[in-house]
Structure formats: structure tokens, C-alpha cells
N, CA, C and O atoms as a GROMACS GRO file, in nm:
protein
  376
    1UNK      N    1   1.343  -2.717   0.242
    1UNK     CA    2   1.540  -2.623   0.219
    1UNK      C    3   1.554  -2.543   0.350
    1UNK      O    4   1.476  -2.451   0.376
    2UNK      N    5   1.654  -2.581   0.433
    2UNK     CA    6   1.714  -2.440   0.540
    2UNK      C    7   1.791  -2.388   0.445
    2UNK      O    8   1.813  -2.418   0.328
    3UNK      N    9   1.843  -2.272   0.550
    3UNK     CA   10   1.888  -2.158   0.461
    3UNK      C   11   2.060  -2.253   0.420
    3UNK      O   12   2.093  -2.248   0.302
    4UNK      N   13   2.107  -2.291   0.469
    4UNK     CA   14   2.204  -2.354   0.377
    4UNK      C   15   2.225  -2.440   0.304
    4UNK      O   16   2.328  -2.487   0.257
    5UNK      N   17   2.118  -2.462   0.295
    5UNK     CA   18   2.082  -2.582   0.165
    5UNK      C   19   2.067  -2.466   0.038
    5UNK      O   20   2.132  -2.472  -0.066
    6UNK      N   21   2.000  -2.396   0.060
    6UNK     CA   22   1.947  -2.207  -0.023
    6UNK      C   23   2.087  -2.137  -0.070
    6UNK      O   24   2.092  -2.091  -0.184
    7UNK      N   25   2.213  -2.127   0.024
    7UNK     CA   26   2.310  -2.070   0.005
    7UNK      C   27   2.372  -2.156  -0.075
    7UNK      O   28   2.435  -2.091  -0.159
    8UNK      N   29   2.386  -2.291  -0.094
    8UNK     CA   30   2.447  -2.424  -0.175
    8UNK      C   31   2.365  -2.379  -0.306
    8UNK      O   32   2.435  -2.363  -0.406
    9UNK      N   33   2.256  -2.361  -0.318
    9UNK     CA   34   2.163  -2.400  -0.434
    9UNK      C   35   2.172  -2.244  -0.488
    9UNK      O   36   2.139  -2.247  -0.606
   10UNK      N   37   2.208  -2.094  -0.443
   10UNK     CA   38   2.236  -1.993  -0.504
   10UNK      C   39   2.370  -1.978  -0.552
   10UNK      O   40   2.408  -1.896  -0.635
   11UNK      N   41   2.444  -2.072  -0.485
   11UNK     CA   42   2.600  -2.098  -0.489
   11UNK      C   43   2.650  -2.163  -0.676
   11UNK      O   44   2.721  -2.112  -0.762
   12UNK      N   45   2.567  -2.300  -0.673
   12UNK     CA   46   2.561  -2.349  -0.768
   12UNK      C   47   2.513  -2.280  -0.865
   12UNK      O   48   2.598  -2.249  -0.949
   13UNK      N   49   2.361  -2.228  -0.892
   13UNK     CA   50   2.310  -2.152  -0.958
   13UNK      C   51   2.370  -2.045  -1.029
   13UNK      O   52   2.368  -2.042  -1.152
   14UNK      N   53   2.422  -1.959  -0.959
   14UNK     CA   54   2.513  -1.848  -1.027
   14UNK      C   55   2.666  -1.856  -1.033
   14UNK      O   56   2.733  -1.777  -1.099
   15UNK      N   57   2.719  -1.960  -0.956
   15UNK     CA   58   2.884  -1.960  -0.991
   15UNK      C   59   2.969  -1.866  -0.889
   15UNK      O   60   3.086  -1.827  -0.889
   16UNK      N   61   2.857  -1.845  -0.801
   16UNK     CA   62   2.975  -1.734  -0.714
   16UNK      C   63   2.962  -1.840  -0.588
   16UNK      O   64   2.884  -1.934  -0.580
   17UNK      N   65   3.079  -1.790  -0.473
   17UNK     CA   66   3.119  -1.862  -0.370
   17UNK      C   67   3.040  -1.866  -0.297
   17UNK      O   68   2.945  -1.797  -0.333
   18UNK      N   69   3.015  -1.940  -0.154
   18UNK     CA   70   2.917  -1.974  -0.130
   18UNK      C   71   2.936  -1.850  -0.008
   18UNK      O   72   2.837  -1.807   0.053
   19UNK      N   73   3.021  -1.820   0.009
   19UNK     CA   74   3.022  -1.683   0.067
   19UNK      C   75   2.958  -1.551   0.030
   19UNK      O   76   2.911  -1.463   0.102
   20UNK      N   77   2.969  -1.559  -0.091
   20UNK     CA   78   2.899  -1.428  -0.167
   20UNK      C   79   2.736  -1.466  -0.141
   20UNK      O   80   2.651  -1.390  -0.094
   21UNK      N   81   2.715  -1.620  -0.188
   21UNK     CA   82   2.562  -1.626  -0.179
   21UNK      C   83   2.507  -1.630  -0.040
   21UNK      O   84   2.385  -1.636  -0.028
   22UNK      N   85   2.589  -1.628   0.071
   22UNK     CA   86   2.532  -1.681   0.229
   22UNK      C   87   2.505  -1.471   0.246
   22UNK      O   88   2.425  -1.408   0.315
   23UNK      N   89   2.627  -1.417   0.136
   23UNK     CA   90   2.558  -1.262   0.231
   23UNK      C   91   2.453  -1.192   0.141
   23UNK      O   92   2.382  -1.111   0.201
   24UNK      N   93   2.430  -1.206   0.016
   24UNK     CA   94   2.316  -1.172  -0.075
   24UNK      C   95   2.181  -1.243   0.005
   24UNK      O   96   2.082  -1.171   0.019
   25UNK      N   97   2.177  -1.366   0.050
   25UNK     CA   98   2.075  -1.408   0.093
   25UNK      C   99   2.046  -1.345   0.252
   25UNK      O  100   1.938  -1.356   0.310
   26UNK      N  101   2.196  -1.260   0.321
   26UNK     CA  102   2.147  -1.256   0.456
   26UNK      C  103   2.121  -1.079   0.424
   26UNK      O  104   2.101  -1.014   0.527
   27UNK      N  105   2.120  -1.010   0.314
   27UNK     CA  106   2.084  -0.889   0.281
   27UNK      C  107   1.935  -0.861   0.256
   27UNK      O  108   1.858  -0.767   0.276
   28UNK      N  109   1.929  -1.020   0.188
   28UNK     CA  110   1.756  -0.973   0.143
   28UNK      C  111   1.678  -1.075   0.258
   28UNK      O  112   1.555  -1.066   0.253
   29UNK      N  113   1.718  -1.146   0.334
   29UNK     CA  114   1.634  -1.207   0.423
   29UNK      C  115   1.643  -1.158   0.556
   29UNK      O  116   1.543  -1.158   0.628
   30UNK      N  117   1.797  -1.101   0.607
   30UNK     CA  118   1.813  -1.086   0.752
   30UNK      C  119   1.650  -1.007   0.770
   30UNK      O  120   1.588  -0.939   0.689
   31UNK      N  121   1.607  -1.060   0.949
   31UNK     CA  122   1.495  -0.981   0.996
   31UNK      C  123   1.558  -0.869   1.017
   31UNK      O  124   1.502  -0.783   0.949
   32UNK      N  125   1.686  -0.805   1.102
   32UNK     CA  126   1.694  -0.692   1.126
   32UNK      C  127   1.769  -0.610   1.049
   32UNK      O  128   1.756  -0.489   1.071
   33UNK      N  129   1.845  -0.643   0.963
   33UNK     CA  130   1.934  -0.538   0.868
   33UNK      C  131   1.858  -0.581   0.703
   33UNK      O  132   1.920  -0.556   0.600
   34UNK      N  133   1.748  -0.633   0.702
   34UNK     CA  134   1.758  -0.720   0.538
   34UNK      C  135   1.700  -0.684   0.463
   34UNK      O  136   1.601  -0.740   0.509
   35UNK      N  137   1.653  -0.625   0.358
   35UNK     CA  138   1.598  -0.532   0.265
   35UNK      C  139   1.462  -0.529   0.283
   35UNK      O  140   1.392  -0.428   0.290
   36UNK      N  141   1.420  -0.664   0.292
   36UNK     CA  142   1.258  -0.699   0.300
   36UNK      C  143   1.205  -0.611   0.445
   36UNK      O  144   1.130  -0.514   0.462
   37UNK      N  145   1.291  -0.706   0.543
   37UNK     CA  146   1.249  -0.595   0.656
   37UNK      C  147   1.235  -0.484   0.664
   37UNK      O  148   1.127  -0.428   0.677
   38UNK      N  149   1.332  -0.437   0.659
   38UNK     CA  150   1.368  -0.280   0.665
   38UNK      C  151   1.222  -0.219   0.576
   38UNK      O  152   1.141  -0.148   0.636
   39UNK      N  153   1.201  -0.257   0.420
   39UNK     CA  154   1.108  -0.236   0.360
   39UNK      C  155   0.968  -0.223   0.459
   39UNK      O  156   0.923  -0.116   0.500
   40UNK      N  157   0.926  -0.324   0.479
   40UNK     CA  158   0.776  -0.399   0.606
   40UNK      C  159   0.770  -0.282   0.751
   40UNK      O  160   0.673  -0.243   0.816
   41UNK      N  161   0.915  -0.250   0.764
   41UNK     CA  162   0.926  -0.160   0.874
   41UNK      C  163   0.854  -0.017   0.888
   41UNK      O  164   0.770   0.031   0.964
   42UNK      N  165   0.939   0.034   0.762
   42UNK     CA  166   0.885   0.166   0.709
   42UNK      C  167   0.758   0.166   0.610
   42UNK      O  168   0.725   0.239   0.517
   43UNK      N  169   0.712   0.074   0.659
   43UNK     CA  170   0.524   0.064   0.588
   43UNK      C  171   0.521   0.043   0.467
   43UNK      O  172   0.403   0.025   0.436
   44UNK      N  173   0.616   0.032   0.345
   44UNK     CA  174   0.636  -0.005   0.240
   44UNK      C  175   0.584  -0.176   0.194
   44UNK      O  176   0.564  -0.254   0.287
   45UNK      N  177   0.572  -0.210   0.095
   45UNK     CA  178   0.556  -0.360  -0.002
   45UNK      C  179   0.648  -0.373  -0.054
   45UNK      O  180   0.705  -0.271  -0.093
   46UNK      N  181   0.698  -0.485  -0.077
   46UNK     CA  182   0.791  -0.537  -0.175
   46UNK      C  183   0.738  -0.636  -0.262
   46UNK      O  184   0.718  -0.748  -0.216
   47UNK      N  185   0.710  -0.606  -0.395
   47UNK     CA  186   0.647  -0.666  -0.524
   47UNK      C  187   0.780  -0.746  -0.618
   47UNK      O  188   0.879  -0.692  -0.668
   48UNK      N  189   0.759  -0.824  -0.618
   48UNK     CA  190   0.876  -0.918  -0.735
   48UNK      C  191   0.737  -1.001  -0.854
   48UNK      O  192   0.663  -1.100  -0.853
   49UNK      N  193   0.763  -0.901  -0.931
   49UNK     CA  194   0.720  -0.964  -1.064
   49UNK      C  195   0.722  -1.084  -1.070
   49UNK      O  196   0.828  -1.140  -1.099
   50UNK      N  197   0.626  -1.146  -1.050
   50UNK     CA  198   0.618  -1.340  -1.120
   50UNK      C  199   0.617  -1.415  -0.987
   50UNK      O  200   0.561  -1.520  -0.956
   51UNK      N  201   0.698  -1.328  -0.912
   51UNK     CA  202   0.741  -1.476  -0.772
   51UNK      C  203   0.591  -1.394  -0.661
   51UNK      O  204   0.480  -1.447  -0.663
   52UNK      N  205   0.611  -1.301  -0.599
   52UNK     CA  206   0.519  -1.235  -0.520
   52UNK      C  207   0.532  -1.101  -0.464
   52UNK      O  208   0.629  -1.031  -0.494
   53UNK      N  209   0.405  -1.043  -0.352
   53UNK     CA  210   0.411  -0.974  -0.293
   53UNK      C  211   0.454  -1.006  -0.111
   53UNK      O  212   0.399  -1.092  -0.042
   54UNK      N  213   0.542  -0.930  -0.074
   54UNK     CA  214   0.539  -0.934   0.112
   54UNK      C  215   0.497  -0.773   0.104
   54UNK      O  216   0.546  -0.684   0.034
   55UNK      N  217   0.378  -0.769   0.210
   55UNK     CA  218   0.347  -0.665   0.284
   55UNK      C  219   0.293  -0.664   0.395
   55UNK      O  220   0.284  -0.777   0.444
   56UNK      N  221   0.250  -0.576   0.459
   56UNK     CA  222   0.239  -0.580   0.629
   56UNK      C  223   0.072  -0.567   0.647
   56UNK      O  224   0.008  -0.486   0.580
   57UNK      N  225   0.032  -0.623   0.709
   57UNK     CA  226  -0.124  -0.646   0.730
   57UNK      C  227  -0.159  -0.628   0.888
   57UNK      O  228  -0.127  -0.701   0.982
   58UNK      N  229  -0.229  -0.516   0.888
   58UNK     CA  230  -0.273  -0.445   1.018
   58UNK      C  231  -0.416  -0.487   1.068
   58UNK      O  232  -0.519  -0.485   1.000
   59UNK      N  233  -0.402  -0.533   1.229
   59UNK     CA  234  -0.517  -0.612   1.250
   59UNK      C  235  -0.567  -0.505   1.383
   59UNK      O  236  -0.490  -0.477   1.475
   60UNK      N  237  -0.724  -0.446   1.372
   60UNK     CA  238  -0.729  -0.365   1.489
   60UNK      C  239  -0.794  -0.454   1.638
   60UNK      O  240  -0.843  -0.566   1.648
   61UNK      N  241  -0.774  -0.367   1.721
   61UNK     CA  242  -0.770  -0.385   1.857
   61UNK      C  243  -0.890  -0.450   1.908
   61UNK      O  244  -0.999  -0.393   1.910
   62UNK      N  245  -0.875  -0.537   1.938
   62UNK     CA  246  -1.046  -0.601   1.956
   62UNK      C  247  -1.076  -0.670   2.154
   62UNK      O  248  -1.010  -0.641   2.254
   63UNK      N  249  -1.171  -0.745   2.145
   63UNK     CA  250  -1.208  -0.798   2.310
   63UNK      C  251  -1.198  -0.903   2.268
   63UNK      O  252  -1.240  -0.943   2.159
   64UNK      N  253  -1.119  -0.980   2.374
   64UNK     CA  254  -1.104  -1.130   2.334
   64UNK      C  255  -1.126  -1.194   2.477
   64UNK      O  256  -1.148  -1.130   2.580
   65UNK      N  257  -1.116  -1.319   2.464
   65UNK     CA  258  -1.152  -1.399   2.606
   65UNK      C  259  -1.040  -1.517   2.659
   65UNK      O  260  -1.015  -1.612   2.586
   66UNK      N  261  -0.998  -1.507   2.748
   66UNK     CA  262  -0.918  -1.604   2.814
   66UNK      C  263  -0.991  -1.725   2.857
   66UNK      O  264  -1.070  -1.757   2.946
   67UNK      N  265  -0.926  -1.783   2.744
   67UNK     CA  266  -1.016  -1.982   2.744
   67UNK      C  267  -0.990  -2.039   2.887
   67UNK      O  268  -1.065  -2.123   2.936
   68UNK      N  269  -0.902  -2.000   2.939
   68UNK     CA  270  -0.869  -2.076   3.088
   68UNK      C  271  -0.962  -2.035   3.211
   68UNK      O  272  -1.020  -2.109   3.291
   69UNK      N  273  -0.960  -1.887   3.200
   69UNK     CA  274  -1.074  -1.868   3.312
   69UNK      C  275  -1.163  -1.792   3.288
   69UNK      O  276  -1.220  -1.739   3.384
   70UNK      N  277  -1.222  -1.750   3.099
   70UNK     CA  278  -1.340  -1.684   3.103
   70UNK      C  279  -1.314  -1.538   3.133
   70UNK      O  280  -1.433  -1.514   3.153
   71UNK      N  281  -1.262  -1.436   3.149
   71UNK     CA  282  -1.206  -1.334   3.178
   71UNK      C  283  -1.196  -1.259   3.010
   71UNK      O  284  -1.140  -1.310   2.913
   72UNK      N  285  -1.268  -1.126   3.015
   72UNK     CA  286  -1.261  -1.075   2.882
   72UNK      C  287  -1.145  -0.983   2.886
   72UNK      O  288  -1.124  -0.911   2.984
   73UNK      N  289  -1.070  -0.985   2.783
   73UNK     CA  290  -0.900  -0.930   2.775
   73UNK      C  291  -0.892  -0.814   2.628
   73UNK      O  292  -0.926  -0.859   2.518
   74UNK      N  293  -0.854  -0.698   2.638
   74UNK     CA  294  -0.818  -0.636   2.534
   74UNK      C  295  -0.696  -0.701   2.473
   74UNK      O  296  -0.582  -0.719   2.518
   75UNK      N  297  -0.764  -0.737   2.330
   75UNK     CA  298  -0.617  -0.721   2.269
   75UNK      C  299  -0.577  -0.613   2.166
   75UNK      O  300  -0.637  -0.578   2.065
   76UNK      N  301  -0.448  -0.564   2.224
   76UNK     CA  302  -0.395  -0.477   2.138
   76UNK      C  303  -0.370  -0.488   1.970
   76UNK      O  304  -0.348  -0.601   1.926
   77UNK      N  305  -0.372  -0.386   1.886
   77UNK     CA  306  -0.350  -0.369   1.782
   77UNK      C  307  -0.254  -0.391   1.715
   77UNK      O  308  -0.161  -0.312   1.733
   78UNK      N  309  -0.228  -0.519   1.598
   78UNK     CA  310  -0.078  -0.538   1.604
   78UNK      C  311  -0.060  -0.507   1.410
   78UNK      O  312  -0.145  -0.456   1.337
   79UNK      N  313   0.058  -0.552   1.376
   79UNK     CA  314   0.105  -0.537   1.220
   79UNK      C  315   0.177  -0.657   1.213
   79UNK      O  316   0.258  -0.677   1.303
   80UNK      N  317   0.158  -0.775   1.089
   80UNK     CA  318   0.244  -0.856   1.121
   80UNK      C  319   0.275  -0.863   0.942
   80UNK      O  320   0.185  -0.837   0.862
   81UNK      N  321   0.375  -0.889   0.911
   81UNK     CA  322   0.398  -0.991   0.810
   81UNK      C  323   0.356  -1.065   0.714
   81UNK      O  324   0.342  -1.184   0.745
   82UNK      N  325   0.321  -1.023   0.559
   82UNK     CA  326   0.243  -1.138   0.504
   82UNK      C  327   0.278  -1.114   0.332
   82UNK      O  328   0.330  -1.016   0.278
   83UNK      N  329   0.219  -1.267   0.261
   83UNK     CA  330   0.331  -1.313   0.162
   83UNK      C  331   0.211  -1.328   0.070
   83UNK      O  332   0.119  -1.379   0.134
   84UNK      N  333   0.169  -1.294  -0.092
   84UNK     CA  334   0.066  -1.311  -0.118
   84UNK      C  335   0.185  -1.382  -0.294
   84UNK      O  336   0.271  -1.337  -0.371
   85UNK      N  337   0.121  -1.491  -0.275
   85UNK     CA  338   0.210  -1.558  -0.432
   85UNK      C  339   0.146  -1.493  -0.516
   85UNK      O  340   0.031  -1.448  -0.518
   86UNK      N  341   0.255  -1.491  -0.608
   86UNK     CA  342   0.244  -1.460  -0.765
   86UNK      C  343   0.182  -1.531  -0.887
   86UNK      O  344   0.218  -1.646  -0.910
   87UNK      N  345   0.126  -1.493  -0.936
   87UNK     CA  346   0.087  -1.609  -1.100
   87UNK      C  347   0.183  -1.705  -1.141
   87UNK      O  348   0.152  -1.812  -1.193
   88UNK      N  349   0.333  -1.658  -1.111
   88UNK     CA  350   0.448  -1.712  -1.196
   88UNK      C  351   0.455  -1.825  -1.065
   88UNK      O  352   0.438  -1.944  -1.092
   89UNK      N  353   0.475  -1.795  -0.959
   89UNK     CA  354   0.499  -1.890  -0.864
   89UNK      C  355   0.364  -2.002  -0.835
   89UNK      O  356   0.386  -2.117  -0.796
   90UNK      N  357   0.254  -1.960  -0.854
   90UNK     CA  358   0.161  -2.015  -0.856
   90UNK      C  359   0.110  -2.124  -0.963
   90UNK      O  360   0.045  -2.227  -0.945
   91UNK      N  361   0.179  -2.051  -1.115
   91UNK     CA  362   0.204  -2.167  -1.200
   91UNK      C  363   0.294  -2.263  -1.186
   91UNK      O  364   0.258  -2.381  -1.182
   92UNK      N  365   0.398  -2.236  -1.177
   92UNK     CA  366   0.535  -2.306  -1.097
   92UNK      C  367   0.524  -2.445  -1.020
   92UNK      O  368   0.579  -2.552  -1.045
   93UNK      N  369   0.434  -2.409  -0.914
   93UNK     CA  370   0.407  -2.472  -0.813
   93UNK      C  371   0.274  -2.566  -0.873
   93UNK      O  372   0.268  -2.680  -0.827
   94UNK      N  373   0.224  -2.547  -0.920
   94UNK     CA  374   0.090  -2.627  -1.016
   94UNK      C  375   0.152  -2.778  -1.047
   94UNK      O  376   0.086  -2.860  -1.111
   0.00000   0.00000   0.00000
């Protein structure tokens, strides 16, 4: 399901217009100004009971190897978003 199909499904499920559904989806999932992205950027986690948890995961700096040259390189620490499905979502998918 892509974003336009999600907008259609949300519009049909709620009875709101497609414009309102698109605005709601953007407010939640937009990568720059969405509620979830802003919470993760500030270090918070977003927990939706029964659905799942969005949180950031940190990786320490480490030494790696360039596979082409064999040269060792330093890989800097990174933060990346992660999602853990909740029990309700897992049970619904089974």
C-alpha cells in the first residue's frame, strides 16, 4: 500500500475528505515536520498501545574495512529510527 492508497483507505474508514485524510497522514508521518519524526529527533519514543513503538537506536563508533581496498576505516556513531511491533499488531498479522 502506498501513500495515496493509504489516504483513500483512511478517507473511506473515517468518512472525511481525502484532503483531510492526507493532512492527517502528513502530520503524523512527514519526515521533516511529522509528529513521529520530531519526537524521535528529540530523543523521545512514540508508543502506540497494541500497535507498536517507534524509537531511536544508537550504534557505537567502530572500525570497519573497505571491502575493495582492504583498508581499515573508522565508522562514526549513528542514530537510526526503529520500530517494534506490539502484541496486537503481531496477533492481527498471524
